[in-house]
NUNUTI-985586 format. One record per residue: residue number from 1; residue in one letter; x, y negated, z of N, C-alpha, C in turn; chain. Coordinates in Angstrom, 3 decimals. Example, Ala and Ser with C-alpha at 12.3 -4.5 7.8 and 13.67 -1.06 7.14 Angstrom:
+-----+------+----------+----------+----------+----------+----------+----------+----------+----------+----------+-----+
! seq ! type !      n.x !      n.y !      n.z !     ca.x !     ca.y !     ca.z !      c.x !      c.y !      c.z ! mol !
+-----+------+----------+----------+----------+----------+----------+----------+----------+----------+----------+-----+
!   1 !    A !   13.190 !    5.690 !    7.800 !   12.300 !    4.500 !    7.800 !   13.200 !    3.300 !    7.800 !   A !
!   2 !    S !   12.850 !    2.250 !    7.080 !   13.670 !    1.060 !    7.140 !   12.900 !   -0.030 !    7.870 !   A !
+-----+------+----------+----------+----------+----------+----------+----------+----------+----------+----------+-----+
***
This chain:
+-----+------+----------+----------+----------+----------+----------+----------+----------+----------+----------+-----+
! seq ! type !      n.x !      n.y !      n.z !     ca.x !     ca.y !     ca.z !      c.x !      c.y !      c.z ! mol !
+-----+------+----------+----------+----------+----------+----------+----------+----------+----------+----------+-----+
!   1 !    M !  -34.644 !   42.469 ! -124.848 !  -34.746 !   41.001 ! -123.835 !  -35.752 !   40.854 ! -122.327 !   A !
!   2 !    L !  -37.468 !   41.260 ! -122.308 !  -37.546 !   40.717 ! -121.684 !  -37.455 !   42.411 ! -120.375 !   A !
!   3 !    L !  -36.398 !   43.405 ! -120.831 !  -36.538 !   44.459 ! -119.938 !  -35.787 !   44.052 ! -119.568 !   A !
!   4 !    I !  -34.667 !   43.271 ! -119.656 !  -33.785 !   42.247 ! -119.090 !  -33.952 !   41.687 ! -117.894 !   A !
!   5 !    L !  -34.623 !   40.321 ! -118.409 !  -35.545 !   39.645 ! -117.270 !  -36.442 !   41.011 ! -115.968 !   A !
!   6 !    V !  -37.119 !   41.066 ! -116.338 !  -37.886 !   42.270 ! -115.651 !  -37.213 !   43.115 ! -114.769 !   A !
!   7 !    A !  -36.350 !   43.303 ! -114.803 !  -35.063 !   44.624 ! -114.149 !  -34.467 !   43.365 ! -113.001 !   A !
!   8 !    T !  -33.431 !   41.669 ! -113.622 !  -33.606 !   41.452 ! -112.598 !  -34.172 !   40.549 ! -111.877 !   A !
!   9 !    L !  -35.493 !   40.239 ! -112.293 !  -36.655 !   40.134 ! -111.323 !  -37.030 !   41.110 ! -110.667 !   A !
!  10 !    H !  -36.991 !   41.579 ! -110.689 !  -37.360 !   43.092 ! -109.785 !  -35.435 !   42.953 ! -108.164 !   A !
!  11 !    S !  -34.630 !   43.239 ! -108.857 !  -33.889 !   43.954 ! -108.480 !  -33.914 !   42.363 ! -107.378 !   A !
!  12 !    C !  -33.883 !   41.419 ! -107.811 !  -34.268 !   39.652 ! -106.641 !  -35.245 !   40.258 ! -105.565 !   A !
!  13 !    N !  -36.324 !   40.289 ! -105.198 !  -37.383 !   41.127 ! -104.686 !  -37.013 !   42.103 ! -103.863 !   A !
!  14 !    Q !  -35.936 !   41.463 ! -102.715 !  -36.019 !   42.305 ! -101.721 !  -36.963 !   42.258 ! -100.497 !   A !
!  15 !    G !  -38.179 !   42.331 ! -100.233 !  -39.417 !   41.606 !  -99.195 !  -39.340 !   40.870 !  -98.888 !   A !
!  16 !    P !  -40.281 !   40.528 !  -97.797 !  -40.241 !   39.943 !  -96.909 !  -38.640 !   39.414 !  -95.823 !   A !
!  17 !    T !  -38.556 !   37.741 !  -95.122 !  -37.544 !   37.787 !  -95.231 !  -38.145 !   37.047 !  -93.979 !   A !
!  18 !    L !  -37.766 !   36.446 !  -92.994 !  -37.917 !   35.475 !  -92.086 !  -38.053 !   33.812 !  -92.690 !   A !
!  19 !    Q !  -37.199 !   33.893 !  -93.170 !  -36.976 !   32.274 !  -94.211 !  -37.926 !   32.030 !  -94.939 !   A !
!  20 !    T !  -38.486 !   33.389 !  -96.071 !  -39.381 !   32.915 !  -96.552 !  -41.225 !   33.039 !  -95.558 !   A !
!  21 !    Y !  -40.870 !   34.206 !  -94.304 !  -42.381 !   33.846 !  -93.244 !  -42.238 !   32.769 !  -92.717 !   A !
!  22 !    Y !  -40.925 !   31.725 !  -92.466 !  -41.602 !   30.509 !  -91.464 !  -41.411 !   29.652 !  -93.124 !   A !
!  23 !    V !  -41.276 !   29.253 !  -93.583 !  -41.639 !   28.433 !  -94.970 !  -42.680 !   28.577 !  -95.781 !   A !
!  24 !    D !  -43.672 !   29.736 !  -94.993 !  -44.952 !   29.560 !  -95.477 !  -46.264 !   29.870 !  -94.760 !   A !
!  25 !    N !  -45.208 !   30.051 !  -93.666 !  -46.507 !   29.603 !  -92.387 !  -45.742 !   28.553 !  -91.681 !   A !
!  26 !    E !  -44.882 !   27.756 !  -91.470 !  -44.094 !   26.961 !  -90.621 !  -45.575 !   25.806 !  -90.175 !   A !
!  27 !    L !  -46.371 !   24.944 !  -91.262 !  -47.814 !   24.099 !  -91.058 !  -49.057 !   24.767 !  -90.891 !   A !
!  28 !    L !  -49.294 !   25.593 !  -91.098 !  -50.583 !   26.420 !  -90.561 !  -50.821 !   26.394 !  -89.416 !   A !
!  29 !    P !  -51.927 !   26.357 !  -88.898 !  -52.609 !   26.091 !  -87.615 !  -52.025 !   27.228 !  -86.631 !   A !
!  30 !    G !  -51.750 !   27.090 !  -85.045 !  -51.557 !   28.481 !  -84.545 !  -50.305 !   28.587 !  -84.242 !   A !
!  31 !    F !  -49.637 !   27.720 !  -85.722 !  -47.909 !   27.613 !  -85.507 !  -47.366 !   26.650 !  -85.003 !   A !
!  32 !    T !  -46.145 !   26.544 !  -84.143 !  -45.319 !   24.476 !  -84.320 !  -43.571 !   25.766 !  -84.916 !   A !
!  33 !    S !  -43.279 !   24.188 !  -85.833 !  -41.876 !   24.294 !  -86.390 !  -40.691 !   23.968 !  -85.755 !   A !
!  34 !    L !  -39.865 !   24.078 !  -86.104 !  -38.865 !   23.161 !  -85.535 !  -37.727 !   23.201 !  -86.358 !   A !
!  35 !    D !  -36.233 !   21.713 !  -86.907 !  -35.212 !   22.335 !  -87.183 !  -34.534 !   21.575 !  -86.603 !   A !
!  36 !    V !  -34.284 !   21.930 !  -85.785 !  -33.041 !   21.274 !  -84.374 !  -30.994 !   21.590 !  -84.731 !   A !
!  37 !    P !  -30.594 !   20.589 !  -85.798 !  -29.674 !   20.029 !  -86.387 !  -28.776 !   20.199 !  -85.084 !   A !
!  38 !    T !  -27.764 !   20.673 !  -84.856 !  -26.838 !   20.880 !  -83.886 !  -26.074 !   19.273 !  -83.110 !   A !
!  39 !    S !  -26.220 !   18.307 !  -83.507 !  -26.472 !   17.082 !  -83.675 !  -26.787 !   16.626 !  -83.006 !   A !
!  40 !    F !  -28.530 !   16.960 !  -83.263 !  -29.681 !   16.910 !  -81.829 !  -29.162 !   17.213 !  -80.785 !   A !
!  41 !    L !  -28.769 !   18.573 !  -80.819 !  -28.126 !   19.022 !  -79.285 !  -27.578 !   17.805 !  -78.017 !   A !
!  42 !    N !  -26.508 !   17.385 !  -78.694 !  -25.274 !   16.107 !  -77.847 !  -24.944 !   16.566 !  -77.032 !   A !
!  43 !    I !  -24.313 !   17.580 !  -77.964 !  -23.721 !   18.427 !  -76.663 !  -22.127 !   17.675 !  -77.067 !   A !
!  44 !    D !  -21.482 !   17.631 !  -75.132 !  -20.307 !   16.822 !  -75.032 !  -19.434 !   17.988 !  -75.485 !   A !
!  45 !    E !  -17.833 !   17.831 !  -76.540 !  -17.226 !   18.380 !  -76.786 !  -16.163 !   18.392 !  -76.610 !   A !
!  46 !    A !  -16.045 !   17.433 !  -75.416 !  -14.302 !   17.706 !  -74.484 !  -14.252 !   18.599 !  -72.736 !   A !
!  47 !    G !  -15.654 !   18.784 !  -72.702 !  -16.315 !   19.633 !  -71.853 !  -16.011 !   21.556 !  -72.245 !   A !
!  48 !    L !  -15.907 !   21.136 !  -73.609 !  -16.046 !   23.073 !  -73.723 !  -14.801 !   23.369 !  -73.586 !   A !
!  49 !    T !  -14.103 !   24.717 !  -73.511 !  -13.763 !   25.150 !  -73.843 !  -13.123 !   25.353 !  -74.698 !   A !
!  50 !    D !  -12.347 !   26.389 !  -75.697 !  -11.744 !   26.440 !  -77.200 !  -12.731 !   26.921 !  -77.869 !   A !
!  51 !    E !  -13.135 !   28.808 !  -76.848 !  -14.092 !   30.051 !  -77.521 !  -15.411 !   28.708 !  -77.731 !   A !
!  52 !    Q !  -16.450 !   28.015 !  -76.712 !  -16.974 !   27.124 !  -76.356 !  -17.107 !   25.908 !  -77.849 !   A !
!  53 !    K !  -16.303 !   25.601 !  -77.958 !  -16.122 !   24.453 !  -79.524 !  -15.624 !   24.433 !  -80.553 !   A !
!  54 !    E !  -14.998 !   26.699 !  -80.926 !  -15.722 !   27.336 !  -81.659 !  -16.677 !   28.263 !  -81.922 !   A !
!  55 !    A !  -17.769 !   28.582 !  -81.587 !  -18.852 !   28.738 !  -81.628 !  -19.976 !   27.385 !  -81.540 !   A !
!  56 !    Y !  -19.635 !   26.483 !  -80.922 !  -20.328 !   24.921 !  -81.429 !  -20.295 !   24.519 !  -82.602 !   A !
!  57 !    N !  -19.234 !   25.206 !  -83.598 !  -19.375 !   24.127 !  -84.483 !  -19.656 !   25.783 !  -84.944 !   A !
!  58 !    S !  -19.241 !   26.462 !  -85.347 !  -19.372 !   27.252 !  -86.625 !  -21.579 !   27.680 !  -87.111 !   A !
!  59 !    I !  -22.110 !   26.432 !  -85.211 !  -23.630 !   27.026 !  -85.770 !  -23.556 !   25.462 !  -86.454 !   A !
!  60 !    D !  -24.641 !   25.285 !  -87.874 !  -24.740 !   24.427 !  -87.922 !  -26.048 !   23.709 !  -88.043 !   A !
!  61 !    K !  -27.425 !   24.889 !  -87.958 !  -29.000 !   24.768 !  -87.105 !  -29.541 !   25.113 !  -87.069 !   A !
!  62 !    L !  -30.521 !   24.966 !  -86.182 !  -31.647 !   26.386 !  -85.464 !  -32.806 !   25.990 !  -85.927 !   A !
!  63 !    N !  -33.406 !   26.503 !  -86.598 !  -34.472 !   26.658 !  -86.951 !  -35.759 !   27.679 !  -85.836 !   A !
!  64 !    M !  -36.921 !   27.007 !  -85.330 !  -37.817 !   27.869 !  -84.546 !  -39.267 !   27.827 !  -84.984 !   A !
!  65 !    L !  -39.730 !   28.650 !  -84.794 !  -41.498 !   28.849 !  -85.124 !  -40.975 !   29.518 !  -84.193 !   A !
!  66 !    G !  -42.651 !   29.026 !  -84.141 !  -43.478 !   29.742 !  -82.612 !  -44.930 !   29.398 !  -82.915 !   A !
!  67 !    F !  -45.907 !   30.921 !  -83.135 !  -47.513 !   30.821 !  -82.801 !  -47.853 !   31.323 !  -81.466 !   A !
!  68 !    V !  -48.227 !   30.084 !  -81.228 !  -49.165 !   30.150 !  -79.336 !  -51.054 !   30.909 !  -79.221 !   A !
!  69 !    I !  -50.870 !   31.232 !  -78.809 !  -51.848 !   31.922 !  -78.546 !  -53.370 !   31.490 !  -77.966 !   A !
!  70 !    G !  -54.248 !   30.586 !  -78.668 !  -55.341 !   30.879 !  -77.836 !  -56.570 !   31.675 !  -78.463 !   A !
!  71 !    E !  -57.764 !   30.555 !  -77.282 !  -58.952 !   32.008 !  -77.146 !  -59.510 !   32.328 !  -78.754 !   A !
!  72 !    D !  -59.106 !   31.564 !  -79.349 !  -59.636 !   31.711 !  -80.931 !  -58.880 !   32.286 !  -82.086 !   A !
!  73 !    N !  -57.959 !   32.824 !  -81.410 !  -56.945 !   33.553 !  -82.763 !  -56.215 !   34.516 !  -82.348 !   A !
!  74 !    K !  -56.804 !   35.413 !  -81.226 !  -56.247 !   36.700 !  -80.388 !  -56.383 !   37.841 !  -81.918 !   A !
!  75 !    A !  -57.132 !   37.257 !  -82.567 !  -56.644 !   38.218 !  -84.015 !  -55.646 !   38.048 !  -84.847 !   A !
!  76 !    E !  -56.164 !   36.951 !  -84.998 !  -54.374 !   35.994 !  -86.538 !  -52.318 !   36.651 !  -85.482 !   A !
!  77 !    Y !  -53.011 !   36.374 !  -84.098 !  -51.723 !   36.865 !  -83.304 !  -51.068 !   37.955 !  -83.833 !   A !
!  78 !    K !  -52.487 !   39.356 !  -83.535 !  -51.712 !   40.332 !  -84.002 !  -51.126 !   41.513 !  -84.786 !   A !
!  79 !    V !  -52.017 !   40.245 !  -86.123 !  -51.548 !   40.580 !  -87.524 !  -50.076 !   40.128 !  -87.605 !   A !
!  80 !    E !  -50.288 !   38.533 !  -87.253 !  -48.820 !   37.769 !  -87.345 !  -47.672 !   38.526 !  -86.493 !   A !
!  81 !    L !  -47.738 !   39.356 !  -85.965 !  -47.486 !   39.954 !  -84.463 !  -46.148 !   40.972 !  -85.437 !   A !
!  82 !    A !  -47.466 !   41.556 !  -86.425 !  -47.181 !   42.584 !  -87.066 !  -46.075 !   42.435 !  -87.559 !   A !
!  83 !    K !  -46.717 !   40.945 !  -89.001 !  -45.943 !   41.105 !  -89.590 !  -43.954 !   40.545 !  -89.654 !   A !
!  84 !    I !  -43.950 !   40.054 !  -88.169 !  -42.247 !   39.636 !  -87.710 !  -41.771 !   41.075 !  -87.798 !   A !
!  85 !    K !  -42.929 !   41.509 !  -87.279 !  -41.795 !   43.380 !  -86.760 !  -41.814 !   44.095 !  -87.393 !   A !
!  86 !    T !  -42.480 !   44.164 !  -88.317 !  -42.641 !   44.980 !  -89.649 !  -41.107 !   44.029 !  -91.111 !   A !
!  87 !    I !  -40.641 !   42.227 !  -90.771 !  -39.581 !   41.457 !  -91.395 !  -38.171 !   42.567 !  -90.537 !   A !
!  88 !    L !  -38.787 !   42.418 !  -89.543 !  -37.958 !   42.976 !  -88.349 !  -36.884 !   44.078 !  -88.397 !   A !
!  89 !    K !  -37.603 !   44.647 !  -89.384 !  -37.268 !   46.803 !  -89.081 !  -36.288 !   46.586 !  -89.967 !   A !
!  90 !    A !  -35.960 !   45.149 !  -91.321 !  -35.440 !   45.509 !  -92.540 !  -33.581 !   46.028 !  -91.966 !   A !
!  91 !    P !  -33.180 !   47.029 !  -92.797 !  -31.789 !   47.064 !  -91.962 !  -30.138 !   46.154 !  -92.377 !   A !
!  92 !    K !  -31.344 !   44.842 !  -92.476 !  -30.546 !   43.480 !  -92.802 !  -30.006 !   42.795 !  -91.909 !   A !
!  93 !    Y !  -30.970 !   43.369 !  -90.665 !  -31.171 !   42.277 !  -89.317 !  -30.389 !   43.230 !  -88.354 !   A !
!  94 !    Q !  -29.220 !   43.376 !  -88.086 !  -29.222 !   44.497 !  -86.873 !  -28.960 !   44.233 !  -85.833 !   A !
!  95 !    E !  -29.626 !   45.198 !  -85.185 !  -30.417 !   44.758 !  -83.457 !  -28.544 !   45.327 !  -82.446 !   A !
!  96 !    L !  -29.173 !   43.488 !  -81.358 !  -27.650 !   43.410 !  -81.380 !  -28.437 !   43.709 !  -79.241 !   A !
!  97 !    M !  -29.597 !   42.857 !  -78.970 !  -29.655 !   43.674 !  -78.148 !  -31.404 !   43.348 !  -77.735 !   A !
!  98 !    R !  -31.815 !   43.754 !  -76.940 !  -32.863 !   43.675 !  -76.678 !  -33.578 !   44.122 !  -75.157 !   A !
!  99 !    G !  -35.072 !   43.344 !  -74.606 !  -34.990 !   43.505 !  -72.785 !  -36.505 !   42.948 !  -72.978 !   A !
! 100 !    G !  -36.873 !   42.606 !  -71.560 !  -38.030 !   42.455 !  -70.565 !  -38.802 !   43.933 !  -70.805 !   A !
! 101 !    N !  -40.705 !   42.688 !  -70.911 !  -40.638 !   44.268 !  -70.328 !  -43.032 !   43.589 !  -70.665 !   A !
! 102 !    A !  -43.578 !   45.135 !  -70.940 !  -44.999 !   44.478 !  -71.663 !  -45.849 !   43.719 !  -70.801 !   A !
! 103 !    T !  -45.794 !   42.882 !  -69.364 !  -46.255 !   42.699 !  -68.677 !  -45.602 !   40.581 !  -68.418 !   A !
! 104 !    D !  -43.951 !   40.509 !  -68.707 !  -44.032 !   39.159 !  -69.104 !  -43.592 !   38.965 !  -70.237 !   A !
! 105 !    G !  -43.345 !   40.125 !  -70.942 !  -42.765 !   39.641 !  -72.390 !  -41.659 !   40.356 !  -72.990 !   A !
! 106 !    K !  -41.678 !   40.999 !  -74.303 !  -40.711 !   41.077 !  -74.475 !  -38.987 !   39.994 !  -75.342 !   A !
! 107 !    F !  -37.954 !   40.530 !  -75.911 !  -37.276 !   39.411 !  -76.737 !  -36.414 !   40.574 !  -77.723 !   A !
! 108 !    V !  -35.836 !   40.357 !  -78.129 !  -35.092 !   41.303 !  -79.359 !  -33.712 !   40.246 !  -79.572 !   A !
! 109 !    I !  -32.778 !   40.589 !  -79.751 !  -31.682 !   39.394 !  -80.820 !  -31.248 !   40.609 !  -81.973 !   A !
! 110 !    K !  -31.027 !   39.526 !  -82.510 !  -31.043 !   40.857 !  -84.322 !  -29.388 !   39.263 !  -85.361 !   A !
! 111 !    F !  -28.836 !   40.268 !  -85.912 !  -28.398 !   39.183 !  -86.944 !  -27.757 !   39.687 !  -88.078 !   A !
! 112 !    I !  -27.479 !   39.034 !  -89.321 !  -27.076 !   39.200 !  -89.958 !  -25.540 !   39.189 !  -90.495 !   A !
! 113 !    G !  -25.112 !   40.170 !  -91.330 !  -23.480 !   40.157 !  -91.107 !  -23.159 !   40.475 !  -90.149 !   A !
! 114 !    E !  -21.821 !   40.163 !  -89.943 !  -20.955 !   41.550 !  -89.312 !  -21.199 !   40.387 !  -87.910 !   A !
! 115 !    E !  -20.363 !   41.483 !  -86.495 !  -20.442 !   40.833 !  -85.299 !  -18.917 !   39.706 !  -85.244 !   A !
! 116 !    D !  -18.047 !   40.088 !  -86.060 !  -17.178 !   38.583 !  -85.423 !  -16.948 !   38.296 !  -86.997 !   A !
! 117 !    S !  -18.276 !   37.520 !  -87.578 !  -19.179 !   37.331 !  -88.597 !  -20.027 !   36.576 !  -88.752 !   A !
! 118 !    I !  -20.900 !   36.239 !  -88.305 !  -22.877 !   36.301 !  -88.250 !  -23.007 !   35.398 !  -89.573 !   A !
! 119 !    D !  -23.546 !   35.542 !  -90.205 !  -23.983 !   34.787 !  -91.683 !  -25.747 !   34.196 !  -90.607 !   A !
! 120 !    E !  -26.362 !   34.787 !  -89.438 !  -27.785 !   33.671 !  -88.957 !  -28.119 !   34.458 !  -87.867 !   A !
! 121 !    L !  -28.831 !   34.842 !  -86.735 !  -28.008 !   35.145 !  -85.628 !  -30.015 !   34.931 !  -85.140 !   A !
! 122 !    I !  -30.209 !   36.377 !  -84.752 !  -32.312 !   36.405 !  -84.527 !  -32.862 !   36.059 !  -83.365 !   A !
! 123 !    L !  -33.409 !   35.098 !  -82.340 !  -33.958 !   36.047 !  -81.187 !  -35.548 !   35.458 !  -81.711 !   A !
! 124 !    F !  -36.253 !   36.765 !  -81.465 !  -37.402 !   37.237 !  -80.786 !  -38.419 !   37.393 !  -80.031 !   A !
! 125 !    G !  -39.162 !   36.578 !  -79.227 !  -39.752 !   36.862 !  -78.212 !  -41.221 !   36.725 !  -78.370 !   A !
! 126 !    N !  -41.742 !   37.572 !  -77.472 !  -43.235 !   37.345 !  -77.167 !  -44.148 !   37.910 !  -76.484 !   A !
! 127 !    A !  -45.261 !   37.770 !  -75.645 !  -45.714 !   37.717 !  -74.942 !  -47.711 !   37.343 !  -74.813 !   A !
! 128 !    A !  -47.792 !   38.926 !  -74.781 !  -49.039 !   39.258 !  -74.562 !  -50.166 !   37.769 !  -74.874 !   A !
! 129 !    N !  -49.745 !   37.194 !  -73.956 !  -50.523 !   36.296 !  -73.140 !  -49.660 !   35.023 !  -73.132 !   A !
! 130 !    R !  -48.876 !   35.255 !  -74.073 !  -48.850 !   33.006 !  -74.336 !  -48.494 !   32.812 !  -76.225 !   A !
! 131 !    G !  -48.236 !   34.609 !  -76.407 !  -47.200 !   34.344 !  -78.339 !  -46.308 !   34.311 !  -78.976 !   A !
! 132 !    F !  -45.527 !   34.295 !  -79.333 !  -44.364 !   34.645 !  -80.226 !  -43.554 !   33.683 !  -81.021 !   A !
! 133 !    V !  -42.076 !   33.904 !  -80.037 !  -40.658 !   32.583 !  -80.900 !  -39.768 !   33.499 !  -81.415 !   A !
! 134 !    I !  -39.290 !   32.831 !  -82.685 !  -39.154 !   33.596 !  -83.870 !  -37.681 !   31.757 !  -83.491 !   A !
! 135 !    V !  -36.383 !   32.296 !  -83.404 !  -35.499 !   30.918 !  -83.862 !  -34.248 !   31.494 !  -84.201 !   A !
! 136 !    R !  -33.997 !   31.113 !  -84.983 !  -33.145 !   31.218 !  -86.404 !  -32.057 !   30.364 !  -85.870 !   A !
! 137 !    V !  -31.024 !   31.092 !  -85.973 !  -29.287 !   30.086 !  -85.461 !  -28.684 !   30.388 !  -86.946 !   A !
! 138 !    L !  -28.361 !   29.752 !  -87.330 !  -27.955 !   29.274 !  -88.440 !  -26.341 !   29.041 !  -88.455 !   A !
! 139 !    G !  -25.605 !   29.365 !  -89.297 !  -24.156 !   29.056 !  -89.695 !  -23.685 !   29.561 !  -89.880 !   A !
! 140 !    D !  -22.450 !   29.286 !  -90.355 !  -20.839 !   29.506 !  -90.658 !  -19.611 !   31.054 !  -90.214 !   A !
! 141 !    D !  -19.564 !   32.265 !  -89.987 !  -18.246 !   32.926 !  -89.621 !  -18.773 !   33.005 !  -88.250 !   A !
! 142 !    M !  -19.864 !   32.926 !  -87.363 !  -20.639 !   33.129 !  -85.636 !  -20.213 !   34.458 !  -85.019 !   A !
! 143 !    N !  -19.282 !   33.879 !  -84.161 !  -18.650 !   35.724 !  -83.832 !  -20.105 !   35.647 !  -81.996 !   A !
! 144 !    V !  -20.731 !   36.441 !  -82.393 !  -21.482 !   36.866 !  -81.564 !  -20.916 !   37.072 !  -79.643 !   A !
! 145 !    N !  -19.582 !   37.014 !  -78.771 !  -19.297 !   36.686 !  -77.541 !  -18.907 !   35.353 !  -77.636 !   A !
! 146 !    K !  -18.754 !   34.584 !  -78.776 !  -18.303 !   33.120 !  -78.343 !  -19.312 !   32.582 !  -78.127 !   A !
! 147 !    I !  -20.950 !   32.765 !  -79.611 !  -21.869 !   32.152 !  -78.586 !  -22.596 !   32.224 !  -77.783 !   A !
! 148 !    M !  -21.795 !   33.498 !  -77.007 !  -23.445 !   33.899 !  -75.186 !  -22.069 !   33.390 !  -74.714 !   A !
! 149 !    K !  -21.217 !   33.004 !  -74.869 !  -20.293 !   32.306 !  -74.269 !  -20.893 !   30.588 !  -73.627 !   A !
! 150 !    L !  -21.307 !   30.433 !  -75.216 !  -21.504 !   29.240 !  -75.135 !  -22.994 !   29.040 !  -74.873 !   A !
! 151 !    S !  -23.693 !   29.967 !  -74.780 !  -25.266 !   29.728 !  -74.332 !  -25.435 !   29.765 !  -72.257 !   A !
! 152 !    S !  -24.302 !   29.712 !  -71.603 !  -24.468 !   28.904 !  -70.218 !  -24.264 !   27.412 !  -70.497 !   A !
! 153 !    V !  -23.481 !   26.352 !  -71.463 !  -23.720 !   25.773 !  -71.453 !  -25.179 !   24.506 !  -72.431 !   A !
! 154 !    L !  -26.164 !   25.634 !  -73.017 !  -27.083 !   24.964 !  -73.922 !  -28.253 !   25.371 !  -72.812 !   A !
! 155 !    Q !  -28.277 !   26.115 !  -71.472 !  -28.627 !   26.341 !  -70.536 !  -28.515 !   25.002 !  -69.701 !   A !
! 156 !    N !  -27.450 !   24.493 !  -69.584 !  -27.606 !   23.018 !  -69.101 !  -28.092 !   21.885 !  -69.334 !   A !
! 157 !    L !  -28.263 !   22.094 !  -70.686 !  -28.446 !   21.146 !  -71.547 !  -29.813 !   19.853 !  -71.144 !   A !
! 158 !    D !  -30.581 !   18.664 !  -71.037 !  -30.886 !   18.379 !  -69.958 !  -31.402 !   17.526 !  -71.582 !   A !
! 159 !    L !  -32.368 !   17.933 !  -72.538 !  -33.593 !   18.292 !  -73.815 !  -34.995 !   17.020 !  -73.632 !   A !
! 160 !    D !  -35.070 !   15.837 !  -73.989 !  -35.858 !   15.454 !  -74.078 !  -37.038 !   15.124 !  -75.143 !   A !
! 161 !    N !  -37.169 !   15.908 !  -75.620 !  -37.740 !   16.309 !  -76.927 !  -38.894 !   17.117 !  -76.284 !   A !
! 162 !    S !  -40.117 !   17.374 !  -76.043 !  -40.829 !   17.457 !  -76.020 !  -41.008 !   18.878 !  -76.783 !   A !
! 163 !    Q !  -41.782 !   18.288 !  -78.460 !  -41.356 !   19.372 !  -78.718 !  -39.873 !   20.911 !  -79.028 !   A !
! 164 !    L !  -39.255 !   20.390 !  -78.017 !  -38.453 !   21.092 !  -78.821 !  -38.307 !   21.522 !  -76.911 !   A !
! 165 !    N !  -38.609 !   20.979 !  -76.147 !  -39.485 !   21.839 !  -74.505 !  -40.145 !   22.668 !  -74.553 !   A !
! 166 !    Q !  -41.409 !   22.782 !  -75.695 !  -42.072 !   23.836 !  -75.836 !  -41.489 !   25.229 !  -75.515 !   A !
! 167 !    F !  -40.339 !   24.996 !  -76.952 !  -39.995 !   26.618 !  -77.567 !  -38.791 !   26.704 !  -76.066 !   A !
! 168 !    T !  -38.276 !   26.204 !  -75.655 !  -37.217 !   26.053 !  -74.500 !  -38.394 !   26.907 !  -72.928 !   A !
! 169 !    D !  -39.289 !   26.334 !  -73.197 !  -40.159 !   26.392 !  -72.010 !  -40.882 !   28.072 !  -71.901 !   A !
! 170 !    F !  -41.137 !   28.660 !  -72.954 !  -41.398 !   29.918 !  -73.756 !  -40.550 !   31.183 !  -72.713 !   A !
! 171 !    F !  -39.285 !   30.290 !  -72.996 !  -38.232 !   31.569 !  -72.609 !  -38.381 !   31.504 !  -70.606 !   A !
! 172 !    K !  -38.818 !   30.706 !  -70.382 !  -38.832 !   30.363 !  -69.195 !  -38.898 !   32.060 !  -68.293 !   A !
+-----+------+----------+----------+----------+----------+----------+----------+----------+----------+----------+-----+
***
């Protein structure tokens, strides 16, 4: 019986995930976190195309976690950045796109699932002088192409929440 229990517990341990990293760090000093249901975005669905509506309705919420560099936490930033990069190297995180440069910062977009049935879309950006941001877009059967068409609508949103603005400012 003990052998079965040990085997079961061992098979469940798949190493660190972004979800566990988020939960472990969201309240720690240096980190800023925010969970945003799509209803908070207040998107007027009447002005969306059918594909944009489908993409919007496939998204449940956004989890955002950021680490802001200060004078007193540069060493901690390097440790946390290494942890994130290690997690994102796991085979379940498939790369969709990457870009940026060493001066302005780099970004990578990864996902879990299939391109036409994504369970989680991950946007990770880091800049050596600012910190890093991880945005987990959670939903059911999200489609990459349709989500990309929705991005133009998201860029034009007028967001009043100052905490949410911290995250959007990071990507400017």
